[in-house]
N, C-alpha and C positions, 0 to 999 in steps of 0.2 A: 439551344438551353437544356440548361440543366431543373433537376424538379428535387426539391427537397426531403429526401428520406424523415419516417418518423421517427424523433431521439428515444429513446430506449426509457430513463427515464416516464417522459407523458404514461407513454406504455405502461407497463408499472404500476404508475398512479393511475388509473382510468380503473385499472383491474382491481388491482387492493384496498379500491371506495366500493366497489361494486360485492368484493369479500364483506368487508368490515360492515356495510350496509344492511343487506341481505343475511348476514348470519349471526352479526352479534359480538364475531368475536375479533379481537385485534388481528390481523394481520402488515405483517412487518416488510417491506426488504432490510431492514441487518436485525439480529433477534439482540434488544438487549439485553445483558450480561443477571442473569434469573429473572427471566421475562416468567411471567407464571403462565401454566397448563391450563386447556387446550389454549392453542393458539396457531398460528396460519404464516408462513413467511415464503416469499417468492423467491425466487430464482434466477436467471435471466444465461439460459443458453444456446446463441444464437441467432443472427438471419443469415436466410437465404435467396436470391432470388427466384422467383415466379412466374415472367413479365413472361406477356401473354403477348399477341395482334395489334392488343387493341388498347391495356391498360401499361403501367408500369405498376407491381408489389416485390411485396415480398413475406414469408414467411418468419413469423417472429416466435419464439420458441419462449413458452416458463412452464420451471416447476417451481409448482406449488405443492410445500412439504404439509403436510398437516405433523401438528406434533399434538399429541393426546396425553390423558395426566397416567401421573402414573400406573399400573397397573400390570398383568401376568396375564389378561387375555387383547384377543386384537379388536377384540367387542367396539369398544369407545376408538379408535385408530380409527375403523372402516365407520361406525355412527358418522365421522367426521370429515370420511371422504366419500359420501354417499350428499347429506351437506352440500359438499366443495363443491361437486355434479347438478346440484336441483339452483345450485346459487351462479351457476353457471350454461346455462341454459339463457340468462340475461348475456342482454346482449351491453356489448363490452361500447361506453358512446367516445368516439375519439374531438377534437375540432378537428375542425377546419382545415385546409383544402381534404384530410385522412377518410378515409372511407372505409371502417374493418367489414372484408366482405365475405368473412367463415374464421369461428371460431368452434376450434374441432379437438378435439378429447383423443388423446396420444395411449391412454391404458394409463396403469397405476404401477409401476418402475418398480417398487418397491416394500416392501414394513419390512422394518426390523423393529430392533429395541437397544435405546438407547443406549449411555452410559450414566446418564439417572434414572433408567431403568421407565422410562417417558417411550408409551408405542409409536414408533415415525415412519408417515405414510408418504409417496412420494407418487405424483401423478403430473402426467406432462399432459401442457395444452398449447396449440400453436394456429395462430392468429395472426390472420393474410390478411394484411393491409395498403387497402390500393394507396397511389401517391400520386398519380396523373393518367390522361389521355392521352395514347400514339396518336397525331391526324394525319391527313392526309393539305399538300401546299398543292 
């Protein structure tokens, strides 16, 4: 019997909903042209199997980009990162039969200045999703 794995768009939609509801800022999966900052956008990085003797599960990594208003200072982007970290202490709710086992921040990947002058921070998160249980027959 094959188990259905979680669709990437379902995970991204669940993350997007939590980020927008808890921060009050837009969270895109594709940034519209000339979108006003500050905002967040997500980028799916990949998925790796993390099966155990009892569970079928995947580790799904998502990069969340924090785009601050144009500034010389990194204070605004640091505030966005802190706000994101606080926001993602809330559980991400997934539809049945999937269960979020763990969500882990993998750290700040980089903080840079974009060509537009906006500060840009990237924070990685890994979401461990269970999609089935093994059983002996």
